C-alpha positions, 0 to 999 in steps of 0.5 A: 500499499502507498503510504500517506506522506506529509504532503498529501496530509499538507495539501488536504488541509488535515492539520487545520483544527477549530478555533483556540477556544472551541479546543478540548484539552484532551486533544492537546498531545495532538496539537501542534502549535496555535496559529492565528486563533487556530490550533493546528494539528501535529501531522506526526501524530495522524500519520503514526495514528493511521499507521495503529488504525490501517493495522488493526483494520487489516486484522479484523477485515482478514478475519472475515468480520464487517467494519460499520462507516458512520458520517452524517455531516453533509462534506462527508456523506457522498465519500462515505457512502460510494466507498462503503459501497465499493467494500460491500460494508455497511454505513449510515449516513443520512441520519444514525437511529437511537438504538441501531446497535444496542436494539439491533433485533428492532432494527432488523425488524424494520429491514424485513419490513423494508424488503416485504415493501420492497417485494410487495410493490415490484409486484404488478398484481398486488400493486393493481389491487390497492387504491392508489392513496395507499400505493403512495403512502407504501412507497413514501414509507419504503423511500424513508426506510430505504433512506435511513437503512439501506447502508446497513440492509445487508447486515446481519449481524452486530459491525466489529468497529465503526468507522466515525468521521465526527466524534461530537456529531456522531456522539449516540453512534459512540456511546453504543459502541462502547455499551457494547465494547464494538472497537471504534476508529474516529476522526478525531478534531481538535473540539473533540474528545479522543478518549471516547474512542479506540483508534482516534485519528487526529485531523480536520473534519470539517473539510471535504478533501481530509475527510476523502483523504483519511476515509480513502485511507481507512478504505485502502487498509480494507481493501488489503485485508480483503485481498489477505481474505482471499488469499489465506482461503485459497491457501487453505483449499490448496493445503486441503487438496494437496491433503486430499491427494496425499490421503488418496495415494496413501490409501491407494498405496495400502490397498495394492501391498497386500497384492504385491506381497501375494505375488513375491509369496508366489514367487518365492513358492517356485 
């Protein structure tokens, strides 16, 4: 993987924090200096944290588990949803429903309802038997469910970790993940509390370029984890095939042994 460099972060404006009066003192270890009333993030710390994040993410994905992307702020929605779709990972970009993790059973029911409505509205016979007003209401309900839950439609169990763009904005998601001991990878600006998450990434969480750069770096780590998982599966399959062949050759040799012994015995008798 092509590692991000200091210049890449600088060009994307990752180093720009919030106004000094809005800072969270717990972000002090990640702040380099203050300039014109704005905190400047230490990009060496950002690179160091990103390396840890990428290594941890690869391990999670390699084990076959999912990472949920969470970003409901406008400038992050597009890039996060595109990257999550590309990697076939669950995502939430419209709004976080309270209980999405802690009350997953109810969310599963809503997903089932959404799938039922989709099936119903695709069936021409059913649609023709429904009054126009009722059909309109059902379509609206389906669209609403799709907007809020579309990104988690294929989620059958709780994700193994969350990747969050703005810790302050997604505080409900953070508290639910913490309650369930789900690891959190998150972009933390100078007004955030990095102690709330397991793997903070000190960075500007408002600029599109900065969000995009960090999200794509995380996506690349997930992609590498998926490739390693595929390689592990291929290696395992080859090992199993070789073992099966070895066993077959052994069985064949054992079956041929009595016949060979009998032939030798015949030769001795003559």
